[in-house]
C-alpha positions as CSV (number, residue, x, y, z in Angstrom):
1,M,0.0,0.0,0.0
2,M,1.0,3.6,-0.5
3,K,0.5,6.8,1.4
4,A,-2.1,9.5,0.8
5,A,-0.9,12.2,-1.5
6,S,1.4,14.8,0.0
7,Q,-0.6,17.6,1.5
8,Q,1.2,20.7,0.5
9,T,-0.6,24.0,0.1
10,I,0.3,26.4,-2.6
11,A,-0.4,29.9,-3.7
12,S,-4.0,31.0,-3.6
13,V,-6.2,30.3,-6.6
14,S,-7.4,33.5,-8.3
15,G,-11.0,34.4,-8.0
16,S,-11.4,34.0,-11.8
17,M,-11.7,30.2,-11.2
18,K,-15.3,30.7,-10.3
19,N,-16.2,31.4,-13.9
20,L,-14.3,28.5,-15.5
21,N,-16.2,25.9,-17.4
22,V,-14.1,22.7,-17.7
23,A,-14.4,20.1,-20.4
24,Q,-15.8,16.8,-19.4
25,E,-15.7,13.9,-21.9
26,T,-17.8,10.8,-21.5
27,A,-16.9,7.2,-22.0
28,T,-18.0,7.4,-25.7
29,G,-15.1,9.7,-26.4
30,N,-17.1,12.2,-28.5
31,T,-20.2,13.0,-26.5
32,Q,-19.9,15.8,-24.0
33,S,-21.7,16.0,-20.7
34,P,-24.5,18.6,-21.0
35,R,-23.5,20.1,-17.7
36,Y,-20.2,21.4,-19.0
37,T,-18.8,23.2,-22.0
38,P,-15.4,22.5,-23.6
39,D,-12.5,24.6,-22.3
40,R,-9.1,23.7,-21.1
41,D,-7.4,21.0,-19.0
42,P,-8.0,21.6,-15.3
43,L,-4.3,21.3,-14.5
44,A,-3.7,24.4,-16.7
45,F,-5.2,26.5,-13.9
46,N,-2.9,24.9,-11.2
47,P,-0.8,27.8,-9.8
48,L,2.1,25.6,-8.8
49,L,5.4,27.3,-8.5
50,R,7.5,26.7,-11.6
51,E,10.3,25.0,-9.7
52,K,7.8,22.4,-8.4
53,R,7.0,21.2,-11.9
54,R,9.0,18.3,-13.2
55,Q,10.3,18.9,-16.7
56,I,11.4,15.4,-17.9
57,L,13.8,15.3,-20.8
58,P,12.5,13.6,-24.0
59,L,14.2,10.4,-25.2
60,P,17.0,11.1,-27.7
61,K,15.5,8.9,-30.4
62,R,12.3,7.4,-31.5
63,H,11.8,3.8,-30.4
64,S,9.7,1.1,-32.0
65,I,9.5,-2.7,-32.2
66,H,11.7,-2.5,-35.3
67,S,14.4,-0.6,-33.5
68,V,14.2,-3.2,-30.7
69,F,14.9,-6.0,-33.2
70,A,17.6,-4.0,-35.0
71,G,19.4,-3.5,-31.7
72,I,19.0,0.3,-31.7
73,T,16.7,0.2,-28.7
74,T,18.5,-1.5,-25.8
75,Q,17.4,-2.6,-22.3
76,R,18.7,0.7,-21.0
77,D,16.5,2.6,-23.4
78,L,13.5,0.5,-22.3
79,N,14.2,1.2,-18.7
80,R,14.4,4.9,-19.3
81,M,11.1,4.9,-21.2
82,V,9.4,3.1,-18.3
83,S,10.9,5.6,-15.8
84,Q,9.8,8.5,-17.9
85,C,6.2,7.3,-18.2
86,F,6.0,6.5,-14.5
87,A,7.4,9.9,-13.5
88,L,5.0,11.8,-15.8
89,G,2.0,9.9,-14.3
90,C,3.2,10.6,-10.7
91,D,3.7,14.2,-11.5
92,K,0.3,14.6,-13.0
93,Y,-1.3,13.0,-9.9
94,Y,0.8,15.3,-7.6
95,Q,-0.4,18.4,-9.4
96,R,-4.0,17.2,-9.3
97,C,-3.8,16.6,-5.5
98,S,-2.1,20.0,-5.0
99,L,-5.0,21.7,-6.9
100,L,-7.6,19.8,-4.9
101,E,-5.9,20.8,-1.7
102,E,-6.1,24.5,-2.7
103,L,-9.7,24.2,-3.8
104,I,-10.6,22.8,-0.3
105,E,-8.7,25.6,1.4
106,S,-10.3,28.3,-0.8
107,P,-13.0,30.5,0.9
108,S,-15.6,29.8,-1.8
109,P,-16.3,26.6,-3.9
110,V,-15.3,26.1,-7.5
111,D,-17.5,23.0,-8.2
112,D,-16.7,22.7,-11.9
113,L,-13.0,22.7,-11.4
114,F,-13.2,20.4,-8.4
115,M,-15.3,17.8,-10.1
116,S,-13.3,17.9,-13.4
117,T,-10.0,17.5,-11.5
118,L,-11.4,14.4,-9.8
119,N,-12.6,13.1,-13.1
120,S,-9.2,13.6,-14.9
121,G,-7.3,10.6,-13.5
122,P,-6.9,7.8,-11.0
123,M,-6.8,8.3,-7.2
124,Y,-5.9,6.6,-4.0
125,S,-9.0,5.5,-2.1
126,T,-7.8,7.5,1.0
127,D,-7.2,10.6,-1.0
128,C,-10.6,10.4,-2.7
129,C,-12.4,10.0,0.6
130,R,-10.5,12.9,2.2
131,F,-11.0,15.3,-0.7
132,V,-14.7,14.5,-1.3
133,Q,-15.8,14.4,2.3
134,T,-13.8,17.6,3.2
135,Y,-15.2,19.5,0.2
136,V,-18.8,18.3,0.9
137,N,-18.6,19.2,4.6
138,K,-17.3,22.6,3.8
139,F,-19.5,23.4,0.7
140,S,-22.5,21.1,1.1
141,K,-24.9,23.6,-0.4
142,H,-22.9,24.0,-3.6
143,L,-21.6,20.6,-4.6
144,L,-24.1,18.3,-6.4
145,M,-22.9,14.7,-6.5
146,K,-26.2,12.8,-6.5
147,D,-26.0,12.2,-10.3
148,T,-22.4,11.0,-10.2
149,V,-20.6,7.8,-9.2
150,L,-19.4,9.7,-6.1
151,S,-22.8,9.6,-4.6
152,D,-22.0,6.1,-3.1
153,L,-18.5,6.9,-2.0
154,E,-18.4,4.3,0.7
155,K,-19.1,1.5,-1.8
156,I,-16.4,2.9,-4.2
157,V,-13.8,2.8,-1.5
158,K,-14.8,-0.6,-0.1
159,E,-15.1,-2.4,-3.4
160,S,-12.8,-0.2,-5.6
161,C,-13.8,1.5,-8.8
162,P,-12.6,0.7,-12.4
163,P,-11.9,3.6,-14.7
164,M,-15.0,5.5,-15.8
165,D,-16.4,8.9,-16.4
166,I,-17.8,10.3,-13.1
167,Y,-20.9,11.7,-14.8
168,E,-21.8,9.1,-17.4
169,Q,-20.7,6.1,-15.2
170,I,-19.8,4.0,-18.2
171,P,-16.9,1.7,-17.2
172,F,-14.0,1.1,-19.6
173,M,-12.9,-1.9,-17.5
174,D,-14.7,-4.6,-15.5
175,R,-14.0,-5.1,-11.8
176,V,-12.9,-8.7,-11.2
177,G,-12.2,-8.2,-7.5
178,K,-11.0,-5.5,-5.1
179,S,-8.6,-3.3,-7.1
180,H,-8.5,-5.9,-9.9
181,Y,-9.7,-4.7,-13.3
182,I,-9.9,-6.2,-16.8
183,V,-10.7,-4.6,-20.1
184,A,-14.4,-4.6,-20.7
185,E,-16.0,-6.5,-23.6
186,G,-16.1,-4.4,-26.8
187,V,-13.7,-1.9,-25.5
188,K,-10.3,-1.4,-27.2
189,A,-7.3,-2.0,-25.0
190,T,-5.9,1.4,-26.0
191,D,-9.2,3.0,-24.8
192,A,-9.0,1.2,-21.5
193,L,-5.4,2.2,-21.0
194,S,-6.3,5.8,-21.8
195,A,-9.1,5.7,-19.3
196,L,-6.8,4.4,-16.6
197,K,-4.6,7.4,-17.2
198,N,-7.2,10.1,-17.8
199,N,-10.5,9.1,-16.1
200,F,-11.5,8.6,-12.5
201,S,-10.7,5.2,-10.9
202,I,-9.4,3.9,-7.6
203,I,-5.8,2.5,-7.9
204,D,-2.7,2.1,-5.7
205,C,1.1,2.4,-6.3
206,N,1.4,-1.2,-7.7
207,M,-1.2,-0.4,-10.4
208,A,0.5,2.9,-11.2
209,Y,3.7,1.3,-12.4
210,E,1.7,-1.4,-14.3
211,I,0.2,1.4,-16.3
212,A,3.7,2.7,-17.1
213,Y,4.7,-0.8,-18.4
214,Y,1.6,-0.9,-20.7
215,E,2.4,2.6,-22.0
216,V,5.9,1.5,-23.1
217,I,4.6,-1.6,-24.8
218,L,2.0,0.5,-26.6
219,A,4.7,2.9,-27.7
220,L,6.8,0.1,-29.1
221,I,4.2,-2.0,-31.0
222,G,1.6,0.5,-32.0
223,E,-2.2,0.7,-31.4
224,D,-3.4,-2.1,-33.7
225,N,-1.0,-4.7,-32.4
226,F,-1.6,-3.5,-28.8
227,N,-5.4,-3.9,-29.2
228,K,-4.9,-7.4,-30.7
229,T,-2.5,-8.5,-28.0
230,F,-4.5,-7.2,-25.0
231,D,-8.0,-7.7,-26.2
232,R,-10.5,-9.2,-23.8
233,S,-10.9,-12.3,-25.9
234,S,-7.1,-12.9,-26.2
235,N,-4.9,-15.0,-24.0
236,T,-3.4,-11.8,-22.5
237,P,-6.2,-9.3,-21.9
238,L,-5.3,-6.0,-20.4
239,T,-5.5,-6.3,-16.6
240,I,-4.1,-4.5,-13.6
241,H,-4.0,-5.8,-10.1
242,I,-3.2,-4.5,-6.6
243,H,-0.8,-7.3,-6.0
244,G,1.5,-6.6,-8.9
245,N,2.5,-8.0,-12.2
246,S,2.2,-11.7,-11.3
247,E,-1.6,-11.3,-11.3
248,T,-1.7,-9.5,-14.7
249,S,-0.9,-10.2,-18.3
250,L,2.3,-8.3,-17.8
251,K,3.9,-11.4,-16.2
252,N,4.7,-12.4,-19.8
253,F,6.9,-9.3,-20.3
254,I,8.4,-8.8,-16.8
255,S,11.5,-10.2,-15.2
256,I,12.8,-9.8,-11.6
257,Q,16.3,-9.0,-10.5
258,E,16.4,-8.2,-6.9
259,P,18.9,-5.4,-6.0
260,P,21.8,-6.6,-3.7
261,L,21.7,-5.9,0.0
262,N,24.5,-3.7,1.4
263,S,27.0,-6.0,3.1
264,D,27.4,-3.5,6.0
265,P,24.5,-4.0,8.4
266,S,24.7,-0.3,9.5
267,Q,24.2,0.8,5.9
268,Q,21.4,-1.7,4.8
269,H,18.8,1.1,5.0
270,L,20.6,2.8,2.1
271,P,20.0,1.9,-1.6
272,P,22.9,0.1,-3.4
273,E,25.0,2.1,-5.9
274,N,24.1,0.1,-9.0
275,L,20.5,1.4,-9.3
276,Q,18.8,1.4,-12.6
277,K,15.9,3.3,-14.1
278,G,12.7,1.3,-14.9
279,K,13.0,-1.1,-12.0
280,V,10.6,-1.1,-9.1
281,Y,12.2,-0.6,-5.7
282,Y,10.6,-0.4,-2.3
283,F,10.9,1.7,0.9
284,K,9.2,0.1,3.9
285,N,7.8,1.8,7.0
286,H,8.3,0.6,10.6
287,K,7.2,-3.0,11.2
288,D,4.5,-1.7,13.7
289,Y,3.0,0.8,11.3
290,L,-0.3,-1.1,10.7
291,D,-0.7,-1.8,14.4
292,K,-0.7,1.9,15.1
293,H,-2.6,2.9,11.9
294,P,-4.9,-0.1,11.2
295,K,-6.3,1.6,8.1
296,G,-3.2,3.5,7.2
297,A,-2.0,3.7,3.6
298,A,1.7,4.4,4.2
299,Q,3.0,0.9,4.9
300,G,5.6,1.4,2.2
301,F,6.4,3.1,-1.1
302,N,6.9,1.4,-4.5
303,V,9.3,3.7,-6.2
304,M,11.3,4.1,-9.4
305,L,14.6,5.9,-9.9
306,V,14.2,9.3,-11.7
307,K,17.7,10.6,-11.8
308,K,21.0,10.7,-10.0
309,R,22.6,14.0,-9.1
310,H,26.0,14.2,-7.4
311,N,25.7,10.4,-6.7
312,T,22.5,11.0,-4.9
313,P,19.5,9.0,-6.3
314,Y,16.1,10.5,-6.6
315,F,13.0,8.3,-6.5
316,T,9.4,9.0,-7.3
317,A,6.2,7.2,-6.4
318,F,2.5,7.6,-7.0
319,G,1.8,10.7,-4.8
320,F,5.3,12.1,-5.1
321,P,6.3,15.0,-7.5
322,G,7.8,13.8,-10.7
323,C,11.3,15.2,-9.8
324,G,11.4,12.7,-6.9
325,F,12.8,12.6,-3.4
326,T,16.1,11.4,-2.0
327,P,16.3,8.3,0.2
328,K,16.7,10.6,3.3
329,E,13.6,12.6,2.4
330,I,11.6,9.4,1.8
331,S,12.7,8.0,5.2
332,D,11.8,11.3,6.8
333,E,8.3,11.0,5.2
334,L,7.9,7.5,6.5
335,L,8.9,8.7,9.9
336,D,6.4,11.5,9.9
337,L,3.6,9.2,8.8
338,F,4.3,6.8,11.6
339,N,4.6,9.5,14.3
340,R,1.4,11.3,13.3
341,S,-1.7,10.9,15.5
342,A,-3.6,7.7,14.9
343,F,-6.8,8.3,13.0
344,D,-8.9,6.6,10.4
345,D,-7.5,7.6,7.0
346,Y,-11.0,7.3,5.5
347,Q,-13.1,9.0,8.3
348,K,-10.4,11.3,9.8
349,E,-11.2,10.1,13.3
350,S,-10.3,7.1,15.4
351,L,-13.0,4.5,14.7
352,Y,-11.6,1.0,15.5
353,D,-14.6,-0.7,17.0
354,N,-14.4,-3.4,14.3
355,L,-10.9,-4.4,15.3
356,T,-10.2,-7.8,16.8
357,P,-9.2,-7.9,20.5
358,S,-5.5,-8.6,19.6
359,D,-5.5,-5.7,17.2
360,K,-7.1,-3.4,19.8
361,E,-4.5,-4.4,22.3
362,A,-1.7,-3.6,19.8
363,F,-3.3,-0.3,18.9
364,D,-3.7,0.8,22.6
365,R,-0.1,-0.1,23.2
366,L,1.2,1.9,20.2
367,K,-1.2,4.8,19.7
368,E,1.0,7.2,21.6
369,K,4.3,5.8,20.4
370,T,6.8,7.9,18.4
371,I,10.1,6.7,16.9
372,T,13.3,8.2,15.7
373,L,15.0,7.7,12.3
374,E,17.4,5.2,13.9
375,E,14.5,3.2,15.3
376,L,12.9,3.2,11.8
377,H,16.0,1.8,10.2
378,A,16.5,-0.8,13.0
379,N,13.0,-2.1,12.7
380,K,12.9,-3.1,9.0
381,G,12.2,0.5,7.9
382,G,13.6,2.6,5.0
383,W,15.2,0.8,2.1
384,I,14.8,-3.0,2.0
385,R,15.8,-5.7,-0.4
386,A,12.7,-6.2,-2.5
387,R,11.0,-5.9,-5.8
388,G,13.3,-5.5,-8.8
389,D,10.6,-5.9,-11.4
390,Y,11.5,-4.6,-14.9
391,L,10.3,-4.7,-18.4
392,D,12.4,-7.3,-20.2
393,I,13.4,-6.6,-23.8
394,N,14.1,-10.2,-24.5
395,K,10.6,-11.3,-23.5
396,I,9.2,-8.5,-25.7
397,K,11.2,-9.9,-28.6
398,A,10.0,-13.4,-27.9
399,K,6.4,-12.3,-27.7
400,F,6.4,-10.1,-30.8
401,T,8.7,-12.1,-33.1
402,Y,6.0,-12.0,-35.8
403,L,6.5,-8.2,-36.0
404,A,10.3,-8.6,-36.7
405,P,11.9,-8.2,-40.1
406,I,12.2,-11.4,-42.2
407,Q,15.9,-11.5,-41.6
408,Y,15.5,-11.5,-37.8
409,R,12.7,-14.2,-38.0
410,A,14.9,-16.4,-40.1
411,R,17.8,-16.1,-37.6
412,H,15.4,-16.6,-34.7
413,C,14.1,-19.9,-36.2
414,L,17.6,-21.2,-37.1
415,Q,19.2,-20.1,-33.8
416,P,18.1,-23.2,-31.8
417,I,19.7,-25.5,-34.3
418,A,22.6,-23.3,-35.4
419,G,25.1,-25.1,-33.2
420,P,24.3,-28.6,-34.3
421,L,24.1,-27.6,-38.0
422,T,27.4,-25.8,-37.8
423,G,29.1,-28.7,-36.0
424,A,27.7,-31.2,-38.5
425,F,28.8,-29.1,-41.5
426,L,32.3,-28.7,-40.2
427,A,32.5,-32.4,-39.4
428,L,31.3,-33.3,-42.9
429,L,33.8,-31.0,-44.4
430,I,36.6,-32.6,-42.5
431,G,35.3,-36.1,-43.3
432,A,35.1,-35.2,-47.0
433,I,38.7,-34.0,-46.9
434,I,39.8,-37.3,-45.3
435,C,37.8,-39.3,-47.8
436,V,39.5,-37.5,-50.7
437,A,43.0,-37.8,-49.2
438,F,42.7,-41.5,-48.4
439,S,40.4,-42.5,-51.3
440,V,42.9,-45.2,-52.5
441,Q,43.0,-46.9,-49.1
442,F,39.2,-46.8,-48.8
443,E,38.8,-48.4,-52.2
444,A,41.3,-51.1,-51.4
445,S,39.5,-51.9,-48.2
446,K,36.3,-52.8,-49.9
447,Q,35.5,-56.4,-50.1
448,D,35.3,-58.0,-53.5
449,G,31.7,-58.0,-54.8
450,D,30.3,-56.0,-51.9
451,D,29.1,-52.8,-53.5
452,K,26.6,-51.9,-50.7
453,F,29.3,-51.2,-48.1
454,S,30.9,-47.8,-48.4
455,P,33.4,-46.8,-45.8
456,Q,33.3,-43.2,-47.0
457,A,29.6,-42.9,-46.4
458,T,29.9,-44.5,-43.0
459,L,32.6,-42.1,-42.1
460,L,30.6,-39.1,-43.2
461,V,27.5,-40.2,-41.2
462,I,29.5,-40.8,-38.1
463,A,31.3,-37.5,-38.5
464,A,28.0,-35.6,-39.0
465,F,26.5,-37.1,-35.9
466,I,29.6,-36.4,-33.7
467,G,29.8,-32.9,-35.1
468,G,26.2,-32.2,-34.5
469,M,26.4,-33.4,-30.9
470,T,29.5,-31.3,-30.3
471,G,27.8,-28.2,-31.8
472,F,24.8,-28.7,-29.6
473,Y,27.0,-29.0,-26.5
474,C,29.1,-25.9,-27.4
475,Q,25.9,-23.9,-28.0
476,H,24.5,-24.7,-24.5
477,C,27.7,-24.9,-22.5
478,Q,28.5,-21.7,-20.8
479,C,32.2,-22.6,-20.4
480,S,32.6,-22.9,-24.2
481,Q,30.7,-19.6,-24.7
482,R,33.0,-17.8,-22.3
483,L,36.0,-19.3,-24.1
484,A,34.7,-18.1,-27.4
485,R,34.1,-14.6,-26.0
486,R,37.7,-14.5,-24.7
487,L,39.1,-15.7,-28.0
488,I,37.1,-13.0,-29.9
489,S,38.1,-10.3,-27.4
490,G,41.7,-11.3,-27.7
491,C,41.6,-10.8,-31.5
492,R,40.3,-7.3,-31.2
493,R,42.6,-4.3,-31.1
494,P,42.8,-2.8,-27.6
495,S,41.3,0.7,-27.3
496,P,43.8,3.5,-26.6
497,P,43.9,4.7,-23.0
498,E,41.8,7.8,-22.1
499,T,43.6,10.9,-20.9
500,S,42.3,13.0,-18.1
501,D,42.1,16.1,-20.2
502,S,40.2,14.7,-23.1
503,I,36.5,13.7,-23.2
504,T,35.3,11.6,-26.0
505,P,31.6,11.4,-27.1
506,S,31.4,7.8,-26.1
507,S,32.3,8.7,-22.5
508,L,29.3,11.0,-22.2
509,S,26.5,8.7,-21.2
510,L,22.8,9.6,-21.2
511,E,22.9,9.7,-17.4
512,S,25.7,12.2,-17.3
513,L,24.0,14.3,-19.9
514,E,20.8,14.3,-18.0
515,T,22.7,15.2,-14.8
516,A,24.4,18.1,-16.5
517,V,21.2,19.4,-17.8
């Protein structure tokens, strides 16, 4: 689970917001709600300070499935694409929550802007309850929600809500279980993904990075192939789940590589140095968090690396700004969320009558407890060794081989038998040379009148079999592969040593360029 969005107030909204009419598009995509007239994106009116906005650098080149098979798009490029999509989604959510906070603090209601901002993307269930209940309690005479899906807010939070338009209430995805959605019948997978990004729904941080994975796959294979691959009737329908990739169709495209744990026990709360973009990492709260906050939403943060600056990593999460926080800032946030007064994140008051006796005992024991940063790190808090999910370029190649150029498909089909064929061919060539060199001896060895027996043919068959088995072994034996790589690297001309006063273009990585910018 993840925390509620950061509650930071910003500069006051100008009084001109009262007269704004914000566009509301329904599930049909073309029909507009009769209650509103088209205007501009609600986030265009968000008066966030300019330095709080995250300007993410565009990728240096266009990527597609053809560039993947051509080797132009590498695993690193794929990781950067995932990180970029995730950071953009997180930043949009952060701006929406900042705008909703300001609307709640404003002295007069701006119903159109409040409702359109809610309707323009997914939300945490705790944030949705807090925003709606606070706004209704403050401006109950102005906000009309009886004709929207928000009229039954308790049911939405309890059972979760698939992406839909708040006013028309036409879902783009079906709810399979709590926070488990699948693309609806007759709905294109691209439309369902767009609704997940741009329409109201209840999601959490696990589902947020699943959306980023789908976005990257869509960018690579295009809309038509995406709709065919993730259609409801296919073997891999578009699904997202609160428990992560293993419960969705993304399991066919995801691999896991857990980050190593720091060998120094006193430094295990710090992330390792070899962090990579596009991978999912985790920051965990104190082990007693849920005992003190039974309905809390800050048990931990699923994060992705955004950038590194002066060897300091910055991570973002659903609810964080797109520019991200340092590990120290994230640990401080976890500490503050543990030490705050215990209250129901949904009702904003302590209502724990439904707890079991053991849970009540733990709550009574911990409700006044506060901890230090050292205690957080000593009790399984801060950085932990977990997650490591990433979008695997090799699995994408295997899934979409039919989209590859004919040359790649030919190589892909021949690759499993390349070793045996090569070994058999070389053995036959050697056998043929032996047969030619010792043809006189072979002829003399033939028995008189026995034309069926041919020692040359027997030799060639045996050589082909042995060569094929040797080729198969060499293709699958890692020792032979390492030996071949060493032989090849030994034949290459060594690169000249770099001097301290010269910088070559190859030494300027994308990471260093981004840091410099």
